[in-house]
N, C-alpha and C positions, 0 to 999 in steps of 0.2 A: 597515488590513488586517492580517490575521493569516496569515501564511505558514507552511506546514508541509509535511513530506513525507507523503504518504498511501500506506500499504501497502494491497495488495489485501484483506488480511483484513478491514479496516474496512468496505469497500464490500460485501464479501459478507455480512457480519454484518447489514448493513441489509436484504439480500434474503432470507436464511434465518433465520427467526425462532428456530430452535434454536441459532443461533450468535450471537444479540444479546447485547451487553454494554454496561455503563455506559460504557466508553471509546467504543464506536461512537456511542452517543447523544450524548455530549459533543462528538464531532467533528461531528456532524450539527448540533448547536447553533452550533458555530463558523462552519460554512458558512452557516447562516441569518443570522448577524451580518455578517461581512465576510471570511470565510475564503477563502484561495486555496491550493490544494494543488499541490505540485510532485510528479510521479510519474515513475517510470522509463519509458523507451521501450517497454518490453514490458508495462506496466500493463494496458492495455486487452486485450491478448491474454490475460493471466493471468486477468483478470475473466471475459472471455468463456468461456475454457476451463472454469473453474469452474462457470460457470452451465450450460454444455452438458453437462457431467458430471452436474450436479445434475438436469437434464432426463432424461438417460438412466437415472438412479436414481429417477425419478419424484417427485423432491422439488419440482419447479417445471414449470410448463407453458411451451411455447413463447411464448404470448401474455403471460405474466407476465414472461418474459425480456425481451421487447421493450418492455414498459411500464417496467421497471427500467432498461433501457439508455438509453431516452429520458430518463428522470429524471436519470441519471448525466450524460448530454450536457449538461444545464443547469447543472451545477456549474462553479464557477471552479477549472478544473484545467489546469495548465500541463505539458506534456510536455517533460522534459529532452531535451537533445540527447544522441544516443548518445555514449558515451565511446570514445576511441581504444582499440584492442586492448592498447596498452602500459598504460594505466590499469586496464583489467579484468584483465589478466595479472599486474599488480603489485599495486596497492592493494586491488582487490577480492579477489583471491586471498589476500592477506594476512589481510584480514578473515575470510574464510572459515575459513582455518586457525586463526586466533587464537581465534575465537569458536564454531567448529564449525557455521558457517552453510552453507546452500545458496548457490550463486552469486547466485541471484535475491534472496534475502534480504539477502546481503551488498551488493547493488546498492542497495538502499533505504537501507542504513546508509552507505554510501560517499556517497550524494547528500545525506543529512542532514548528514554531517561536512563535506563540500565547500562547501556552502552555509550552514553554521552554522544549520540549521533544526531545530525540534523535529520528532520522528517519531511519527506516529499509526499504531499496530499493536496487534493483540490477540494476535499470535504470541508465544508465551512465549519461545522461543529468541531471537527478534529483540529483544524488550523487555529480556531479560537482556543481550544483546550491547550494545545501545544504552546501557544503564546502565554497563556496564563500560567503554565508549568515551567516557563523559562527555556523551552526546547526551541532551537534554532529551526526555521523553516526554509525550505529550498524554494 
C-alpha cells in the first residue's frame, strides 16, 4: 500500500478539466494500484464547496457533481482525527507563518509532517512549503 496526504486541489483537478495536471494523473494511478490517502477532517467540505462554487459559475452541473462525489466515495481515503486546538494554534500556526500558507493548507502540511507521509497537491504555495519543510511530494 502507498499512503500519502491528499490535498483537495488534486481531487478538484480530476473534476475540472481546465485544472488537470500530470501530478493529479499520477495520483489517480497510485489509487488504481494500491493507494490510500489521508485527508484533513475538513477535506470533504473543501471539495464540496469548490464543486458548488463551480456549479454557480456554470462550470459543472448538479448531476455531474453527484457522479464525481460518488466516485470519490469509492477511493481509499482515511479522514484524520481533528487536532486539538493547542496543535492548531501552535504547530499549524507556525507553518502558516513560516511558509505564508492559509490555515487550511498548513493543516495538510502538518498532517504530512506528523505522519511522515508524502503530500499530493498541485497548489504551488503548498508544494513550495512542503519542499522547504522536507516533505516528499507526489
